[in-house]
N, C-alpha and C positions, 0 to 999 in steps of 0.2 A: 143634143139640144144647142141651138145657136146662142141662146141666152138662158143658162140653167138657173139663174136667180130671178128670172122675170116673174115667176109665179109668187114670189115673196113680197111684191110691192103692194099687195092689197091684204094686209094682215087681218083686218077685221072681217073680211069676207072669207078668207082662206082658213082662218082659225076662229070660228064662231064661239068656241068655248074656251078660248085662250086669251081673252082680253078683259080688261076692267077699265071703265071710263075711256080715256084716250091711249091707254098703255096696252101693249100687246107682247107676244112672244116672238116678234120679228127677229130680234138680234139672236136669241137662242136658236131659233129655227135656221137662221142664216149660218151660224157656226156649225150646226149639225150638217147642213147641206154642203158647205164648202169642203168639209172634211170627207164627205161621201164622194164628192167629185174628184178630189185630189188628196189622198191620205199620205202622201210622201213629201209634202212641202216641209221645209224647215220652220217656216213662220206663217202665221195666219193673222191678218190685220183687217179689222172692219172699222170703217168710219161712216159718218152720216154724209149725205150729199151736199151739205153746206159747210163741210169741214175741209180746210186747205191742208194738204199734206206736203211737207217740205221733203221731197224725195231724197236729196243728197244726205240730209241729216238722218232720215230714217235708215238709209243704207249704212251710214257710219255707225249708228247705234247698234244695229243687228250684227255687224261685224265684230262688235266687242262682246257679244253674248254667245251662249251655247244652246243650240236647240234641243239637245238631249237632256236638258235640265228643266225643272218647272220654272217657266218665266211667264209672268202675267203683268204687263205694264200698261200705264195710261195715267190719267189724272185720278189719284187715289182719294176716294171719299168713303163715307160710312152710311150704312142703312140705319133705320130707327132702332134696330136691335144691336147696333154697334159692330156690324160685320163690314169688313173692307170690301169695296168693289171698285171697278174702273168705270168712269163716266163715259157713256157712249158718244157724246158729242165731241169729246177730245180724242176719240179713237181707242180701240182695245187691241192690244198686241198679245198673242199667245204663241208660245213655243210649240213645236211638234209634240214634245213630251206631254205638255199640259193638255192639249186638245185630244191627243190620242187616249189619255187616261179619262178625260171628261166625256168623250163622245158616247160611250155606252150608257151613260146616265142621263143624257139630254132628253130622250123621249119621256122618261119618268119625271124629270125636273119640269118639263113643259106642263105637266099636269099638277104636280105636287106644289110647285111654287108659282102658281098662276095668280100673282098679285104684284103690286108695286110696279115701278118702272122696269122696262125691259132690261136695262143694264144691271139693275139691282137684282133681278131674277137670276141672271148669269152668275153674279157674285154670290148669291145665296146657294146656288147649286155647287159652285166650286168650294165654298166654305163648308158645305155639308158633306160632300163626297171626297174631295181631293185634298183639302188643307190638312187633314190628319196625316197624309203621307209626306207633307213638307218637311217635317222634322227629321226624316230619315234620308232625304234627297236634297242636294244643293238647289237652292231656290232663289229667285229674284222677283220681288214684288214692287209695285208702284213704279216710279220712274227714277233713273239715275240722276244724280245731282246736277250734272252738266247738260242734261237734255230735259226738255219740258214738253208735255202734252197739255195743251191749253184748251179749257172749255169755253173761253170767251176772250175777246180782245181786251176788254176792260180788266179782266184778271191778269192777262199778260202784261198790260201796261203798268198796273199796280206793282207787280213784281219787278218789272224792269226799272221802275223809278225808286223802289224802296228796299229791295233785297240786296244785301251785300254781295258783290261779285256777280250779280245777276246779268250784267250787260254782256257777259260772255256766254250765257246760256244759249244753247242751240235749240230752236223750236222744231219739234217733229210735226206738230199739228197746230193749227189756229182755227177756232170755231167762230164763224161769222155769218150773220144772216143777210147783210146788205149785199146785193149783187155788185154794185159799183165798188164797194170796198174789197170784195173778193177779187174782182178784176184787177184793181190797182195793187193789191198785195201780191197777187200772182206775178204781175209785171216786175215788182221789186225782187221777189224770190228768184225768178228766172234770170234777171240781170246779175244777181249774185252768183248763180250757178254758171252762167256764161263766162264770168270772170274768175271762176274757181275760188270764190270766197264763201265761207260758211255764213248762212243766214242766222244771225244771233239777235238777242234782245237789243243790242246797240243799233242794229240795222232797223229794227222796228221803231225805235224812238227817233233816230236821226231822219227817218223818212215820214214822220208823223204828219207833216203839212201836206203830203201828197195823198196818203191813204185815209186820213181821218176826215172824211167828208160825209155829208148827209146823202140821201137817195137822189138828190138833184145835182150832186157834185160840188156843193157849197161847203167851204171849209168850216169845220165845227170848232167851237171854243175848246181850248185845252183844259 
């Protein structure tokens, strides 16, 4: 197939019994599909189409990790039943070990946990079938302290301005809806990459006058 994930872009049509309100099993189906396409990758990473990925920081992060351990990283939040899961908008990173163990359960999970947000469904599946194995296997959950998966720029800025030592945190992802802000942030990130400089919270705040604009390119109040 030229585009093996093309059939996943219409989740409500493709999965008529796997959605509730606006929420579907698209993320769970995508993880199942990418493993079936390539079951030998060290890492599997899914992000939404309005999420900016800082490639250099992502590569630096995975170099510090081990794919034959349970690794499940992203922006860590909790379901209403207090189970941890990674927020889809900030990106979900799984090691080969985790997705290899999870994959056989995904078809069942797509039926059994057919409720809540798509990212929460993945979290419920992992918590139900895989987390019991975490205690006997080296595990890494949520995100390392010096790397950050961000679900929104407002969240990123709040941390950059208020968290001790946060100005040196390297962002792996930034979730943003505005096309012009995505474009300008990409320019800043590429400029850092071209100069072999890590994109950190400090870069986000020092360039705020350039990227923090409305949809017409007009500077927004800080």
